[in-house]
C-alpha positions in Angstrom: -7.8 11.7 39.4 -10.2 13.0 36.7 -10.1 11.5 33.2 -8.7 13.3 30.2 -10.7 13.9 27.0 -10.8 12.2 23.6 -10.6 14.9 20.9 -11.7 14.0 17.4 -9.3 15.9 15.1 -10.4 16.6 11.5 -7.7 16.8 8.9 -7.6 18.2 5.4 -9.1 16.3 2.5 -5.9 16.7 0.4 -3.1 19.2 -0.3 -4.5 22.6 0.6 -4.0 25.5 3.0 -4.8 24.5 6.6 -6.3 27.9 7.3 -8.9 27.4 4.6 -10.5 24.4 6.3 -9.5 24.3 9.9 -10.6 26.9 12.5 -8.0 28.5 14.7 -9.8 27.0 17.8 -9.2 23.5 16.4 -5.5 24.2 15.8 -5.2 25.7 19.4 -6.7 22.6 21.0 -4.5 20.2 18.9 -1.5 22.1 20.1 -2.3 21.1 23.8 -2.3 17.4 23.0 0.7 15.0 23.4 -0.9 11.6 22.8 -2.4 10.7 19.5 -4.2 7.6 18.2 -3.9 7.7 14.4 -4.8 5.7 11.4 -1.3 6.1 9.9 1.6 7.5 11.9 3.5 8.9 8.9 0.6 11.0 7.5 -0.4 12.1 11.0 3.1 13.4 11.8 3.1 15.2 8.4 -0.3 16.8 9.3 0.8 17.9 12.7 4.1 19.3 11.4 2.1 21.5 9.0 0.1 22.8 12.0 3.5 24.0 13.5 2.9 22.2 16.8 4.1 23.9 20.0 5.8 20.6 21.0 8.5 18.9 18.9 6.9 16.1 16.8 9.4 13.6 18.3 8.1 14.5 21.8 4.6 13.3 20.9 3.4 9.8 21.2 1.6 8.0 18.3 -0.3 4.7 18.4 -2.0 3.3 15.3 -5.7 2.3 15.2 -6.6 0.9 11.7 -8.2 -2.0 10.0 -5.4 -4.3 11.2 -5.9 -3.5 14.9 -7.4 -6.4 16.9 -10.4 -5.6 19.1 -8.5 -6.6 22.3 -5.9 -4.0 21.5 -8.3 -1.0 21.5 -8.8 -0.7 25.2 -5.1 -0.1 26.0 -5.2 3.0 23.8 -7.4 4.7 26.4 -4.7 4.5 29.1 -3.5 8.1 28.8 -7.1 9.4 29.1 -7.7 7.2 32.1 -4.6 8.7 33.6 -5.8 12.2 33.1 -4.1 13.0 29.8 -6.0 14.2 26.6 -5.9 12.0 23.5 -6.3 13.2 19.9 -7.7 10.8 17.3 -6.6 11.5 13.7 -8.0 9.8 10.6 -6.2 9.6 7.2 -8.5 12.4 5.8 -11.5 14.3 7.0 -13.2 13.6 10.3 -12.3 10.6 12.5 -14.7 7.9 13.5 -16.9 8.4 10.4 -16.1 5.6 7.9 -13.0 5.3 10.0 -11.6 2.8 12.6 -11.5 5.5 15.3 -15.1 4.8 16.1 -14.0 1.7 18.1 -12.0 3.8 20.5 -14.8 6.4 20.8 -17.3 3.6 21.6 -15.0 2.4 24.4 -14.5 6.0 25.7 -18.3 6.2 26.3 -18.3 2.9 28.1 -15.5 4.0 30.4 -16.9 7.4 31.0 -14.2 9.4 29.1 -15.6 12.6 27.6 -15.5 12.7 23.8 -15.1 16.1 22.1 -15.4 16.5 18.3 -13.5 19.4 16.8 -14.6 21.4 13.8 -13.2 20.6 10.3 -14.0 19.3 6.9 -16.4 16.3 6.4 -16.5 15.2 2.7 -19.8 13.5 3.3 -21.6 16.6 4.7 -19.9 19.0 2.3 -21.0 16.8 -0.7 -24.6 16.7 0.6 -24.7 20.4 1.1 -23.6 21.0 -2.4 -25.7 18.3 -4.1 -29.0 20.0 -4.0 -30.5 16.8 -2.7 -32.7 16.2 0.4 -30.6 17.3 3.4 -33.3 16.3 6.0 -33.5 12.7 5.1 -30.3 10.9 4.0 -28.2 7.8 4.5 -24.5 7.0 4.2 -23.7 3.5 3.0 -19.9 3.7 3.0 -18.3 1.5 0.4 -20.4 -0.5 -2.0 -19.6 -4.2 -2.6 -16.6 -5.0 -4.8 -18.1 -7.9 -6.6 -19.9 -6.6 -9.8 -23.1 -8.6 -9.2 -23.3 -7.5 -5.6 -22.5 -3.9 -6.4 -25.2 -3.7 -9.1 -27.7 -5.2 -6.6 -26.7 -2.6 -4.0 -27.1 0.3 -6.5 -30.6 -0.9 -7.4 -31.5 -1.1 -3.8 -30.3 2.4 -3.0 -32.0 3.9 -6.0 -35.3 2.2 -5.0 -35.0 3.5 -1.5 -34.3 7.0 -2.7 -37.4 6.8 -4.9 -39.7 5.4 -2.3 -38.6 7.3 0.7 -37.2 10.5 -0.7 -34.0 9.7 1.1 -30.7 10.9 -0.4 -28.2 8.0 -0.8 -24.6 8.7 -0.1 -21.7 6.4 -0.7 -18.0 6.3 -1.6 -15.4 4.2 -3.4 -11.7 3.5 -3.4 -10.4 6.2 -5.8 -8.8 3.8 -8.3 -12.2 2.2 -8.8 -14.2 5.4 -9.2 -14.6 5.2 -12.9 -15.9 1.7 -12.7 -18.5 2.7 -10.2 -19.5 5.7 -12.4 -20.0 3.2 -15.3 -22.1 0.9 -13.1 -24.2 3.8 -11.9 -24.9 5.0 -15.4 -25.6 1.5 -16.7 -27.9 0.5 -13.8 -29.8 3.6 -12.6 -32.9 4.9 -14.5 -32.3 7.9 -16.9 -34.2 10.4 -14.7 -32.3 9.5 -11.5 -30.1 12.3 -10.3 -26.5 11.6 -9.6 -24.1 14.0 -7.8 -20.3 13.5 -8.2 -18.3 15.4 -5.6 -14.5 14.9 -6.2 -11.5 16.6 -4.6 -13.7 18.5 -2.2 -12.0 21.7 -0.8 -9.1 21.3 -3.2 -8.2 23.5 -6.2 -9.3 20.6 -8.5 -12.7 20.4 -6.9 -15.6 19.0 -9.0 -19.1 19.0 -7.7 -21.9 18.5 -10.2 -25.4 17.1 -10.1 -27.1 15.8 -13.3 -29.5 13.1 -14.3 -28.1 9.8 -15.4 -29.2 10.6 -19.0 -27.2 13.9 -18.9 -24.1 12.3 -17.4 -24.0 9.7 -20.2 -23.4 12.5 -22.7 -20.2 13.6 -21.0 -18.7 11.1 -18.4 -15.9 12.7 -16.4 -12.7 11.0 -15.5 -12.5 10.9 -11.7 -10.0 8.0 -11.5 -7.7 8.3 -8.5 -9.6 11.3 -7.1 -11.3 11.1 -3.7 -15.0 11.3 -4.5 -18.4 11.1 -2.7 -21.4 9.8 -4.7 -25.0 10.8 -4.1 -28.2 9.7 -5.8 -31.7 11.1 -5.5 
């Protein structure tokens, strides 16, 4: 028996029209899948319901893969694919397996010879980079910066230095409720001429994407508390 595929299913980045961010081909493929590995079952069911699935939601199977999943519990998630059934991986927002626990299952799929198929949809990281005006040929994504103030300041200085020396765009993110604190640390730590791009609520009606120098941002600091945001410096 041949293996099924692992489909990486992008979701919306917030409340918006599905048709604005998901191609019809992606929706069509998702409608053929009955087994889903998700970061959160409730939000995944809500997302699939909005897609108007061909199968009743209660007829679909959901297994969670998140930060609480033990390494030894990942392999069993591949069972449907090993039996010839397709599996869809769904993150909380955006693309799965990028700053997302789904990467663990994708890695095992490669080891077991199961084909991995990424579907087209919104990636906040790439959309922010596209709109920043920064170097799109040389960039690095550092995920979440440290929570402890002294470690975070040290990390910011390191990223700024790397950007200056290598011409490499530095991309990172933060838990929304700590966004304003990170902005304050960036403005207090980075040099005045360093450019900072804030990309909040990407693809939503409240979208804010702006690039200014640190000195310019200090004149008018935006409130991006509790709004999903990607940060870039150059």
